[in-house]
KEZA-213046 format. One record per atom (N, C-alpha, C, O, CB): x, y, z; residue in three letters. Coordinates in steps of 0.1 Angstrom, whole numbers, plus 5000, padded with zeros to 4 digits. Each point is the difference from the previous one (the first is absolute). Glycine has a CB too. Example, Ala and Ser with C-alpha at 12.3 -4.5 7.8 and 13.67 -1.06 7.14 Angstrom:
2
513249435078ALA/499150125000ALA/500950125000ALA/501050005007ALA/497149885005ALA/501550234981SER/500950115000SER/499250115008SER/500550115001SER/500749834977SER/
***
This chain:
314
954046903921UNK/501149954999UNK/500049984981UNK/498949974994UNK/501249925035UNK/501150144963UNK/499750014989UNK/500749864994UNK/500949935005UNK/498750344995UNK/499849734990UNK/500149844992UNK/500750004984UNK/499350054991UNK/498349885022UNK/503550024985UNK/500650034985UNK/499449844996UNK/499749895005UNK/503050304996UNK/497449884986UNK/499049874991UNK/500750004984UNK/499650094992UNK/497649965023UNK/503549874983UNK/500549974982UNK/499249914997UNK/499749895005UNK/502750154995UNK/497150054984UNK/499549864992UNK/500850024987UNK/500250114995UNK/497149865015UNK/503149934985UNK/500649984987UNK/499249904991UNK/500049885002UNK/502350185008UNK/497050014979UNK/499349944992UNK/500850014982UNK/500750094994UNK/496949985027UNK/502049814974UNK/500550014987UNK/498949974988UNK/499249914999UNK/503150035012UNK/498150174980UNK/499049994987UNK/499849854994UNK/500949935000UNK/499950324993UNK/498249715001UNK/499849864992UNK/500750064986UNK/500849924994UNK/496549965017UNK/502650234985UNK/500150044983UNK/501650025003UNK/500349994988UNK/497250175003UNK/503449855014UNK/501350005001UNK/500549914991UNK/499749885000UNK/500150195021UNK/501550004967UNK/499949964989UNK/501049865000UNK/500749965010UNK/498650284981UNK/500549694997UNK/501049885006UNK/501450074991UNK/500150054989UNK/497949685014UNK/502950255006UNK/501550114999UNK/501049874985UNK/500950034992UNK/499550115047UNK/498949724963UNK/500849934991UNK/499650034985UNK/500950004992UNK/499449835026UNK/498350204978UNK/499650034992UNK/500050174992UNK/499950024988UNK/499249765023UNK/501050324999UNK/500250074999UNK/501850054997UNK/500350114997UNK/497249875014UNK/503449914992UNK/501550034999UNK/500349974990UNK/500950074994UNK/499649905023UNK/498849904976UNK/500049934985UNK/499750104988UNK/500750024990UNK/498349775022UNK/499650294991UNK/499850114990UNK/500650124999UNK/499950084992UNK/498449835009UNK/502650095010UNK/500750145004UNK/501349934991UNK/500550044990UNK/498550085038UNK/501149824976UNK/501449934991UNK/500149964985UNK/501049994994UNK/499349935026UNK/498450074976UNK/499550004981UNK/500350154999UNK/500950044992UNK/496749755003UNK/501750315011UNK/499550144998UNK/501950064996UNK/500450064990UNK/496849955033UNK/503749944992UNK/501050034993UNK/500749984989UNK/500350104993UNK/499649915023UNK/500549864980UNK/500449944991UNK/499850104984UNK/500750074992UNK/498749685026UNK/499250224984UNK/499350074986UNK/500450144999UNK/500650044990UNK/497449825011UNK/501850255011UNK/500750105003UNK/501350084993UNK/500150104992UNK/498949775025UNK/501950014992UNK/501649994993UNK/500150004986UNK/500850064993UNK/499849805025UNK/498450054980UNK/500250014983UNK/499650074991UNK/500650034990UNK/499549815013UNK/498750214998UNK/499750134996UNK/500650165002UNK/500050094992UNK/498449745009UNK/502250175012UNK/501050095000UNK/501250004990UNK/500450104994UNK/498949885028UNK/501149904978UNK/501350024991UNK/499750024982UNK/500650074992UNK/500849775029UNK/497650094979UNK/499450034987UNK/499950164993UNK/500350054989UNK/498449735019UNK/500350285007UNK/500150174997UNK/500950074999UNK/500150104993UNK/498749915014UNK/502249925003UNK/501450114999UNK/500849984984UNK/500550104994UNK/500249865037UNK/499349924962UNK/500649954990UNK/499050064986UNK/500750034990UNK/500449745026UNK/497350264984UNK/499550044996UNK/499850175002UNK/499250054992UNK/500549705008UNK/500850335008UNK/499950105003UNK/501350054990UNK/500150084990UNK/498549895036UNK/502149974978UNK/501250034996UNK/500149994981UNK/500650104994UNK/500349795035UNK/498850024964UNK/499950004987UNK/498850104995UNK/500150024988UNK/500949735013UNK/498150315005UNK/499250034993UNK/500050175006UNK/499350094995UNK/499349645000UNK/502650295016UNK/500050145005UNK/498650045006UNK/499650124999UNK/502249944982UNK/497449845027UNK/498950075003UNK/499950025021UNK/500049925009UNK/498949964961UNK/501150255029UNK/499850025018UNK/499149925005UNK/500249935010UNK/500450304991UNK/497749794991UNK/499649895007UNK/499849875005UNK/499149965008UNK/500750164987UNK/501149824998UNK/500649865000UNK/500950015011UNK/500149915009UNK/499750024967UNK/500750155024UNK/501750025013UNK/499250005010UNK/500049905007UNK/502050274984UNK/497149955011UNK/499150085012UNK/499349845007UNK/500149965011UNK/499050334972UNK/500149655007UNK/499149875005UNK/500949875003UNK/499449905005UNK/498650174980UNK/503449935013UNK/500849915002UNK/500350065017UNK/499749935010UNK/501450004962UNK/499350185028UNK/500150085014UNK/499249945007UNK/500449925009UNK/500150304983UNK/498049805007UNK/499050015006UNK/499949824997UNK/499949965011UNK/499150354987UNK/501049624996UNK/500149885003UNK/501249895011UNK/499949895006UNK/498950194970UNK/502450035024UNK/500949965011UNK/499350005011UNK/499949895005UNK/501950194986UNK/497550045014UNK/499850035016UNK/498949905002UNK/499649965011UNK/501050324992UNK/498749684984UNK/498949875002UNK/500849865008UNK/499849925009UNK/498850164965UNK/502749955017UNK/500849855000UNK/500350005013UNK/500149905006UNK/501050074971UNK/499350195029UNK/500250005016UNK/499049945008UNK/500249915009UNK/500950304988UNK/498049835001UNK/498450005003UNK/499649895005UNK/499449995011UNK/500250154974UNK/500749735005UNK/499549914999UNK/501149915008UNK/499649895006UNK/498850174973UNK/503049995021UNK/500949945008UNK/500050035014UNK/500449915008UNK/500850084974UNK/498450125024UNK/499950025014UNK/498549935005UNK/499849955011UNK/501950304987UNK/497249764990UNK/498949895007UNK/500649854999UNK/499349905003UNK/498650254988UNK/503049855007UNK/500349864999UNK/500449935007UNK/499749885001UNK/500550174986UNK/501050055021UNK/501050005015UNK/498749995009UNK/499849905005UNK/502650284991UNK/496549985005UNK/499050015006UNK/499549855006UNK/500349955011UNK/499350274973UNK/499749725006UNK/499249855002UNK/501149935005UNK/499949955011UNK/498350034968UNK/502850015016UNK/501749915012UNK/499249995017UNK/499449935007UNK/503650254979UNK/497749995013UNK/500150035013UNK/498649975006UNK/500049915008UNK/501850254989UNK/497449894999UNK/498149975012UNK/500249835006UNK/499749955011UNK/497950204968UNK/503049795009UNK/499749865009UNK/501049975008UNK/500149885004UNK/498850024980UNK/502150215022UNK/500949935011UNK/498850085010UNK/499350114999UNK/503949854993UNK/497249905019UNK/499450045009UNK/500150115013UNK/501250045001UNK/498549754989UNK/499650265017UNK/500450065009UNK/500850015013UNK/499349945008UNK/499450064979UNK/502250045019UNK/501049955006UNK/500550135009UNK/499850124996UNK/500849694985UNK/500150155033UNK/500150125007UNK/500550095001UNK/500250055011UNK/499449854994UNK/500950164982UNK/500450124995UNK/498750104993UNK/499650125002UNK/502949734996UNK/497150034992UNK/499150084989UNK/498449955009UNK/499649894995UNK/502350094974UNK/497550055037UNK/499349925006UNK/498650014990UNK/499049925000UNK/502450105027UNK/498650074965UNK/498750004995UNK/500749944984UNK/499850084991UNK/498750155026UNK/502149684979UNK/500649974987UNK/500650054993UNK/500750075007UNK/498249874994UNK/501450084986UNK/500250064987UNK/499150094994UNK/500450064990UNK/500549775008UNK/497550185008UNK/499450034990UNK/500150164993UNK/499750024988UNK/499049785023UNK/501750274994UNK/500150124995UNK/501050004994UNK/500650114997UNK/498249995016UNK/501949764982UNK/500850034986UNK/499650034988UNK/500850054992UNK/500249835018UNK/497750084988UNK/499650064988UNK/499650124997UNK/500050054989UNK/499649765010UNK/499950245014UNK/499750135001UNK/501350114997UNK/499950084991UNK/498249825026UNK/502850104991UNK/501450024995UNK/500449994988UNK/500750094998UNK/499649865018UNK/499549954972UNK/500549984991UNK/499650114987UNK/500650074992UNK/499549695021UNK/498250184990UNK/499150134995UNK/500650135001UNK/500550054989UNK/497549835019UNK/502150175002UNK/500850145002UNK/500750024993UNK/499850084991UNK/500249925026UNK/501249944983UNK/501549994992UNK/499550034990UNK/500250114995UNK/501349735014UNK/497850074985UNK/499449984985UNK/499650114994UNK/500550044989UNK/498649765017UNK/500150255000UNK/499350164998UNK/500750084997UNK/499950064990UNK/498649925022UNK/502650054999UNK/500550114998UNK/501249984989UNK/500350114995UNK/498949965029UNK/501449834971UNK/500749964990UNK/499650054990UNK/500750064992UNK/499949785017UNK/497950134990UNK/499150054984UNK/499950135003UNK/500550064990UNK/497849735002UNK/501250315018UNK/499750144999UNK/501850034994UNK/500150094992UNK/497549965032UNK/503449894979UNK/501650084997UNK/499949954981UNK/500450084991UNK/501749865041UNK/497649974966UNK/500049954985UNK/498950084994UNK/500250014987UNK/500649745018UNK/498550304998UNK/498550064995UNK/500850174995UNK/499750054989UNK/497949785033UNK/503450234987UNK/500550114996UNK/501750034993UNK/500650104997UNK/497549935021UNK/502249784982UNK/500949994990UNK/499750024985UNK/500650044991UNK/500149845025UNK/497950054988UNK/499150004983UNK/499750154995UNK/500150054989UNK/498449705017UNK/501150305003UNK/499350174996UNK/501550084998UNK/499850124996UNK/497649895023UNK/503849964983UNK/500850064995UNK/500349964985UNK/500050064990UNK/500649985033UNK/499749834981UNK/500049934985UNK/499450054984UNK/500650034990UNK/499349805030UNK/498950174984UNK/498750004994UNK/500250174998UNK/500250024988UNK/498049735025UNK/502050374993UNK/500350114996UNK/501050014993UNK/499950064989UNK/499149995026UNK/502049934989UNK/501349974991UNK/499849984985UNK/500850044991UNK/500149875029UNK/498150034979UNK/499649884985UNK/499250094994UNK/500150034989UNK/499649715019UNK/499350305000UNK/499250144990UNK/500750104996UNK/499750054989UNK/498449935023UNK/502850074995UNK/500450094992UNK/501150004988UNK/500450094993UNK/498649995027UNK/501649764982UNK/500949964990UNK/499149884995UNK/499849985012UNK/502750094998UNK/497049874985UNK/499249914991UNK/500849924993UNK/500750034990UNK/497750135009UNK/501449695008UNK/501049934991UNK/499549864989UNK/499349915005UNK/502250185017UNK/498949914967UNK/498849884992UNK/499849905009UNK/500550015012UNK/500350004965UNK/498449885021UNK/499949885009UNK/499849904988UNK/499750044988UNK/499250055038UNK/501349754979UNK/499449904993UNK/498749955005UNK/499949915009UNK/502350044984UNK/496750104999UNK/498449995003UNK/499749874997UNK/498949975003UNK/500550264993UNK/501349674998UNK/499349884996UNK/500649955012UNK/499249945008UNK/500550034965UNK/501950025033UNK/500549915010UNK/499150065011UNK/499449915006UNK/503250034985UNK/497050215015UNK/499349995010UNK/498849934998UNK/499849915007UNK/501350265001UNK/497849864981UNK/499449925002UNK/499649835003UNK/499149945005UNK/501050284987UNK/501149745002UNK/500149845004UNK/500149985017UNK/499449925007UNK/502050034968UNK/499850165028UNK/500449945011UNK/499150055014UNK/500149935011UNK/502250054975UNK/496850165012UNK/498750045006UNK/499349884999UNK/500449945010UNK/499550304985UNK/499649705000UNK/499249874992UNK/500449895012UNK/499449935008UNK/500950144961UNK/500649945028UNK/500549875012UNK/499949985012UNK/499549925007UNK/501650084981UNK/499850145014UNK/499450075016UNK/498650015005UNK/499849985012UNK/501950164983UNK/497349884996UNK/498750005008UNK/500149865002UNK/500249965012UNK/498250244978UNK/501549695000UNK/499349855006UNK/501049975012UNK/499649945010UNK/499449944964UNK/502250175026UNK/500849935011UNK/499450115013UNK/499749945010UNK/502849964974UNK/497450235016UNK/499450095008UNK/498549925008UNK/499949965012UNK/501350254970UNK/497849785009UNK/498649995002UNK/500249865005UNK/499349995010UNK/499550174971UNK/502149715018UNK/500049905003UNK/500449995015UNK/499449925006UNK/500750044971UNK/500850115028UNK/500650025017UNK/499150085004UNK/499949985012UNK/502450004987UNK/496650154995UNK/499150045009UNK/499149915003UNK/499650015012UNK/500750184981UNK/499249724999UNK/498849935003UNK/500549895012UNK/499449965010UNK/499350084962UNK/502449935025UNK/500749875013UNK/500350095011UNK/500249935010UNK/501349894974UNK/498550285018UNK/500450085011UNK/498050055008UNK/499750015012UNK/503650104972UNK/496049925006UNK/498850075001UNK/499549945012UNK/499850075010UNK/499749984965UNK/500149805027UNK/499349995011UNK/501049955015UNK/499749975011UNK/498249984969UNK/503150055014UNK/500650035018UNK/500650155003UNK/500750035010UNK/500249704992UNK/498750364988UNK/500350115004UNK/498950075010UNK/500250085008UNK/501249924970UNK/497549965021UNK/498550015007UNK/500549985013UNK/499450085008UNK/498949834976UNK/502550015022UNK/500449985012UNK/501350045007UNK/500150035012UNK/498549824981UNK/502450144999UNK/501550085004UNK/500450144994UNK/500150024988UNK/500549755012UNK/499650375012UNK/500250104993UNK/501649964994UNK/500150084990UNK/498050095025UNK/502949764986UNK/500850014991UNK/499849934985UNK/500350054989UNK/500949985032UNK/498349874981UNK/499649954988UNK/499150074988UNK/500149974988UNK/500249875029UNK/498650274991UNK/499750064995UNK/500350114994UNK/499350054992UNK/500049845017UNK/501850154995UNK/501250114996UNK/500649944987UNK/500450084991UNK/500350005035UNK/499449834973UNK/500949944990UNK/498849964987UNK/500150054989UNK/502149845031UNK/496950054984UNK/498550014990UNK/500150134995UNK/500450004988UNK/497949865025UNK/501650254992UNK/499350134996UNK/501350054991UNK/499650064991UNK/498649995032UNK/503349944978UNK/501050024993UNK/499749954989UNK/499850084991UNK/501549935024UNK/498649854984UNK/499849864987UNK/499050104992UNK/500450044988UNK/499549675025UNK/498550334996UNK/499350034990UNK/500250154992UNK/499550034989UNK/499149815025UNK/502450224996UNK/500550134991UNK/500749964989UNK/499750054989UNK/500550085029UNK/500549804982UNK/501249944989UNK/498749954987UNK/500150024988UNK/502349855033UNK/496750064986UNK/499049944988UNK/499550134993UNK/500450014988UNK/498549765025UNK/500650314991UNK/499550134996UNK/501150064993UNK/499850064989UNK/498549985028UNK/502749954988UNK/501450114990UNK/500049924991UNK/499650054990UNK/502250075024UNK/498349794986UNK/500749924987UNK/499349994990UNK/500549994989UNK/500649885022UNK/497350134993UNK/499050014989UNK/500050144993UNK/500150034988UNK/498549805025UNK/501450264997UNK/500350154992UNK/501549994994UNK/500350084991UNK/498350085028UNK/502349764984UNK/501050044994UNK/499649914983UNK/500250074990UNK/501649985038UNK/497949844972UNK/499249934988UNK/499150134989UNK/500050024988UNK/499649725031UNK/499750324993UNK/499250124990UNK/501150094993UNK/500350014988UNK/497550015030UNK/502950044996UNK/501050104989UNK/501149974994UNK/500750104998UNK/498750045014UNK/501049754983UNK/500949894992UNK/498749994985UNK/500549984988UNK/501249835040UNK/497250194973UNK/499249994986UNK/499850164996UNK/499750044989UNK/499049705017UNK/501350325003UNK/499750154997UNK/501550054997UNK/500150084990UNK/497549965027UNK/503049944985UNK/501950044995UNK/499949934987UNK/500250074990UNK/501549925034UNK/498249874976UNK/500349974983UNK/498850074995UNK/500250044988UNK/501049715012UNK/497650285004UNK/499250074991UNK/500150144990UNK/499850024988UNK/499349875030UNK/501350184993UNK/500250145002UNK/501650065000UNK/500450114995UNK/497249865020UNK/503149954992UNK/501850034996UNK/500250115016UNK/501150045006UNK/498949974956UNK/498950015041UNK/499950085015UNK/501049955008UNK/499549925008UNK/498250104993UNK/503650005001UNK/500849965011UNK/499850045012UNK/500249925009UNK/501050064977UNK/498350205019UNK/500049995011UNK/499149945009UNK/500150015012UNK/501050144980UNK/497949765002UNK/499149895004UNK/500749945013UNK/499850025012UNK/499249924963UNK/502049995018UNK/500749945012UNK/500650055016UNK/500049945011UNK/500449974967UNK/500050195017UNK/500350095016UNK/498650015007UNK/499849985012UNK/502250194978UNK/497349875001UNK/498950055009UNK/498949885009UNK/499350025010UNK/501050184970UNK/499849705012UNK/499749855005UNK/500649935014UNK/499449945010UNK/500650054965UNK/501350065022UNK/501050005015UNK/499850095009UNK/500649985010UNK/501149964979UNK/497450165012UNK/499850095006UNK/498849965006UNK/499750005012UNK/501550164976UNK/498149815004UNK/498449925007UNK/500649885007UNK/499549975011UNK/498450084967UNK/503249865019UNK/500349925010UNK/500550055009UNK/499749925010UNK/500449954980UNK/500450205013UNK/500350115011UNK/499250015012UNK/500249975012UNK/500450154970UNK/498349955010UNK/498650055009UNK/499449835002UNK/498850025002UNK/500350294985UNK/501149625012UNK/499049855003UNK/501049955009UNK/499449955009UNK/499249984967UNK/502750065024UNK/500549975012UNK/500250065015UNK/500249955011UNK/500649964970UNK/499050255012UNK/500150085014UNK/498249955006UNK/499949965011UNK/502350294980UNK/496649775001UNK/498949935003UNK/499949865009UNK/499350005010UNK/500350134970UNK/501049775017UNK/499849885004UNK/501050015012UNK/499749935010UNK/499549954966UNK/501950195024UNK/500749975015UNK/499450125010UNK/500449995011UNK/502049914977UNK/496950205010UNK/499550075009UNK/499449965011UNK/500450035011UNK/499550074973UNK/499049835012UNK/499249935007UNK/500849905011UNK/499950035012UNK/498450014966UNK/502349875018UNK/500949945006UNK/500950055008UNK/500349935010UNK/499349974975UNK/500750195012UNK/501250095012UNK/499249995013UNK/500449945010UNK/500650264973UNK/497849895015UNK/499350045010UNK/499349885006UNK/500150015012UNK/499750234977UNK/499849675008UNK/499649905008UNK/501049915008UNK/499849975012UNK/498550054971UNK/503149935009UNK/500850025007UNK/500950045008UNK/500849945007UNK/498450004984UNK/500750215009UNK/500550065011UNK/498749995011UNK/500449945010UNK/501450254975UNK/497449835016UNK/498950025007UNK/500449875011UNK/500050005012UNK/498150114967UNK/502149785012UNK/500149875009UNK/501049965006UNK/499949925010UNK/499050034978UNK/502550105009UNK/501350015002UNK/499950115014UNK/500850015010UNK/500149934961UNK/498250125027UNK/499750095015UNK/499250025007UNK/499750105006UNK/501149994987UNK/498649765007UNK/498749975008UNK/498950045003UNK/499349985010UNK/501949974994UNK/498750114986UNK/498550094992UNK/499249945000UNK/500049884997UNK/500750224990UNK/497849995015UNK/498849885001UNK/499949954988UNK/500450084991UNK/498150015025UNK/501049794978UNK/500149894990UNK/498850104991UNK/499150075004UNK/501549635011UNK/499850294974UNK/499450054991UNK/498149924996UNK/499749894997UNK/503350184995UNK/496050075011UNK/498849954997UNK/499649985018UNK/498849985003UNK/501749884968UNK/500250155037UNK/499249995013UNK/500250145013UNK/501150055002UNK/499349654992UNK/498550335011UNK/499950105008UNK/499949975015UNK/499249925004UNK/499950184977UNK/501749975027UNK/499949955016UNK/498850045003UNK/499349925006UNK/503050115003UNK/497350064989UNK/498350035009UNK/499449864997UNK/499749935010UNK/499650364983UNK/500649664992UNK/499249934995UNK/500449845008UNK/499149925001UNK/500650254976UNK/501649815027UNK/500449875003UNK/499650045016UNK/499549915007UNK/502749994972UNK/497950225026UNK/499850005020UNK/498950004999UNK/499649915007UNK/502050245006UNK/496849914978UNK/498649975002UNK/500049864999UNK/499749935010UNK/499250284982UNK/501449724997UNK/499349874999UNK/500749935015UNK/499349945008UNK/500650034959UNK/501750045038UNK/500049905009UNK/499050065016UNK/499649945009UNK/503249964977UNK/497050235012UNK/499050065013UNK/498749934996UNK/499150005009UNK/501850264996UNK/498649664981UNK/498949975000UNK/499849845003UNK/498949944998UNK/500750284988UNK/501549735018UNK/500249855005UNK/499550025016UNK/500350095007UNK/501949834975UNK/497049965022UNK/499349995011UNK/501049975009UNK/500849924998UNK/497250024993UNK/501950155023UNK/500850005011UNK/501050064998UNK/500849995009UNK/498549854997UNK/501250254983UNK/500950115002UNK/499650145001UNK/499150064993UNK/502049794997UNK/499550195019UNK/499750145006UNK/500650124994UNK/499550104999UNK/500249795022UNK/501850084974UNK/500750164995UNK/501049954994UNK/500749905003UNK/498950265015UNK/500649914973UNK/501949924995UNK/500850144995UNK/499850094991UNK/499349634993UNK/502050275024UNK/500750084995UNK/501549984996UNK/500249914993UNK/498150195018UNK/502749974992UNK/501349994991UNK/499849884990UNK/500149885003UNK/501550215017UNK/498149974967UNK/499549854994UNK/501150054986UNK/500050104993UNK/496749835017UNK/504049974988UNK/501150024989UNK/499749914988UNK/499349905002UNK/502450155015UNK/498649964972UNK/499949894987UNK/500850064992UNK/500050114995UNK/497749805006UNK/503249954997UNK/501050064985UNK/499849844995UNK/499549895005UNK/502950355004UNK/498549804976UNK/500549874990UNK/501349935007UNK/501050065004UNK/498250064972UNK/500749755025UNK/501449944998UNK/500449924986UNK/500949934997UNK/498850035029UNK/499550094968UNK/500149974980UNK/498750034998UNK/499050035008UNK/502749764986UNK/498450204992UNK/499050074994UNK/498249945001UNK/499050074998UNK/503349984987UNK/498049825017UNK/498649975004UNK/500049945018UNK/499249915003UNK/500150034967UNK/501350105036UNK/500249925016UNK/500150125006UNK/501250055001UNK/500049714997UNK/497750305005UNK/499450095015UNK/500149945013UNK/499649895004UNK/498650214982UNK/502550005019UNK/499949995019UNK/499450155005UNK/499850114996UNK/502849745007UNK/497150035012UNK/499450145007UNK/500349985016UNK/499649915008UNK/498350134973UNK/502750075022UNK/499649985018UNK/499650125007UNK/500150114997UNK/501749735006UNK/497450095013UNK/499050135001UNK/500349985012UNK/500949935003UNK/497250094981UNK/501150065025UNK/499149995017UNK/498750004995UNK/499550094993UNK/501950065025UNK/498149714987UNK/498650035003UNK/499149965014UNK/500249925010UNK/500150054965UNK/498850105023UNK/499350025018UNK/499349914997UNK/499949964989UNK/500050295021UNK/499349695000UNK/498749885003UNK/500049965014UNK/501149995006UNK/499149914972UNK/498850075029UNK/499949995013UNK/501049915003UNK/500749924994UNK/497050145007UNK/502149965014UNK/500949885008UNK/499049915005UNK/499350015009UNK/502550135000UNK/498449714979UNK/499649914998UNK/501349884997UNK/501050034992UNK/496750125002UNK/502149765011UNK/500949864999UNK/500449984984UNK/499650024988UNK/498949855033UNK/502650094986UNK/500749974981UNK/499449924993UNK/500150034988UNK/501849985015UNK/497549905000UNK/499449894990UNK/498650114995UNK/499849984988UNK/500949715027UNK/498750384988UNK/499250144994UNK/500450094990UNK/499450034989UNK/500149975031UNK/501850044987UNK/500950084990UNK/500549924985UNK/500050034988UNK/500950105037UNK/499649764980UNK/500249914985UNK/499050004989UNK/500349984988UNK/500849865025UNK/497550194992UNK/499249994991UNK/500150174990UNK/499750024988UNK/498749765030UNK/502050294991UNK/499750134992UNK/501050014990UNK/499950054989UNK/499250075030UNK/502149814987UNK/501250044996UNK/499749914982UNK/500150064990UNK/501749995040UNK/497949824970UNK/499849924990UNK/499150104988UNK/500350024989UNK/499949755029UNK/498650294990UNK/499150074991UNK/500850144992UNK/499950034989UNK/497949885028UNK/502950154991UNK/500750094996UNK/501049954991UNK/500050074990UNK/499550045030UNK/501349814980UNK/501049894991UNK/499549994988UNK/500750044990UNK/499949825027UNK/497850064981UNK/499449994989UNK/499750094993UNK/500049994988UNK/499649865020UNK/499950254999UNK/499550114991UNK/501050074995UNK/499950034988UNK/498349985024UNK/503050044994UNK/501250054994UNK/500249964990UNK/500250094991UNK/500649935024UNK/499449814981UNK/500449954991UNK/499450024988UNK/500450054989UNK/500349825027UNK/497850084988UNK/498649974986UNK/500050154995UNK/499750024989UNK/498249765023UNK/502350304996UNK/499950164997UNK/500950094995UNK/499750094992UNK/499149885023UNK/502550014990UNK/500750104995UNK/501349904998UNK/501050054995UNK/497850195018UNK/501349654989UNK/500849944995UNK/501450035009UNK/501049984995UNK/497750024983UNK/501350035034UNK/500749985013UNK/500449905004UNK/499049945005UNK/500050205000UNK/502349794996UNK/499949875006UNK/501249925007UNK/500549895000UNK/497950124983UNK/502050125023UNK/501050025010UNK/499750085008UNK/500050114995UNK/501449834993UNK/498250045025UNK/499150095011UNK/500750025013UNK/500049885006UNK/497950024984UNK/502850195019UNK/500550005011UNK/498850055008UNK/500050134998UNK/502449894995UNK/496949955012UNK/499050045011UNK/500050005015UNK/499949905007UNK/499350044975UNK/500950165023UNK/500350025015UNK/498650085010UNK/499750125002UNK/503349904988UNK/496349875015UNK/498750025005UNK/499950075014UNK/500849955008UNK/498649854978UNK/500050295018UNK/499950115013UNK/498749985003UNK/499150004993UNK/502350195001UNK/498749785019UNK/498749985007UNK/499450075005UNK/500750075007UNK/499949794994UNK/498450165000UNK/499250105006UNK/499249985015UNK/498949935000UNK/501050114974UNK/500650015038UNK/499649915011UNK/498750065005UNK/499649975012UNK/502749964995UNK/497150134986UNK/498750025003UNK/498850044989UNK/500449964988UNK/500850105032UNK/497250014979UNK/500050014990UNK/500150164993UNK/499950095008UNK/499049694999UNK/501250254984UNK/500250124994UNK/499150115003UNK/500350114996UNK/500649764990UNK/497950105021UNK/499150084999UNK/500250075016UNK/499650115002UNK/498749754977UNK/502650065034UNK/500550015008UNK/501150104999UNK/501049974994UNK/498149845011UNK/500450335003UNK/500950155004UNK/501149875005UNK/500849974991UNK/497150315020UNK/502349684996UNK/501649945008UNK/500849914992UNK/501249955002UNK/497750035020UNK/500149994966UNK/500849904990UNK/501350004996UNK/500250114996UNK/498149884997UNK/502749935005UNK/501250034995UNK/500549884993UNK/499349895000UNK/501250275017UNK/500549864976UNK/500649914991UNK/501249945007UNK/500650085007UNK/498550054974UNK/501449745018UNK/500849925006UNK/501750044989UNK/500149954989UNK/497349825020UNK/503450294995UNK/500750064988UNK/501449915003UNK/500349995012UNK/498650294987UNK/502149634989UNK/500349915004UNK/501850105002UNK/500350124999UNK/497449644989UNK/503250115015UNK/501050085009UNK/501149994983UNK/501150065000UNK/498549855038UNK/500050024952UNK/500550084986UNK/499449974993UNK/498849975002UNK/502850055000UNK/498949984986UNK/499550024987UNK/500749884988UNK/501249974999UNK/498350315009UNK/499449684985UNK/500649924991UNK/500650054987UNK/500549924992UNK/498049945019UNK/
***
């Protein structure tokens, strides 16, 4: 006879949603103010690099807004129609933002190419001042999001974008100094092209990872064979099959599978289940499991030995 066991455990390292929300709101305010400053300065100085960086910051603002919305959605409990809650809201937000970044990058490439063919004079002093302010703001926001990004893919996506903007504004400061000293205005569109490449680089890994989660693929850095062998090593486990592992969110992994054990009383099988759940949580951060036990009717070495197959599968 088969038994179905469900285990749901939660990591002690979950983020404090209130603190994250407060930091995100501050980041949104700072980013919005700097975008307005860049647009004005880019218009006054005729700098494509500042306009490009304003566009980059604009997508980062969208990322921060989506992150904030995702944090609020994660606080909503599961219900009859959303039985796992809204944990994938952050993953979906990160995926949408990364796609937007790719589109912005190609727009920057087009404008940069046009400006290289017909360079325009730019106001280097205003570029330097604006980019220096942006460097301080972006570095501060990146620092705020750094710790949270270690635990949440959505926030990590925003952190990567803000870090890219920090490097971009630093590059714009350097380019402004070079333009001021040499008068070479082609440096401005060249910097905008570098910013575009940075956008593509930062968004590529996020698209791959979020796409894998949305398709319920194997979580990053996990191998199905390794998990199977680890379960088989648990005392009392005879065989493992129909194993599926996927992610509910960036750091919330789930597993279902059929595990063959001897025909023993439920009180003994509970100990096997506890050992499996503990191992999966500690070694692989798998915190949601659905395990179906299948019982051997005899010892495996006997020729007539068979397994009791369940009438239905979970």
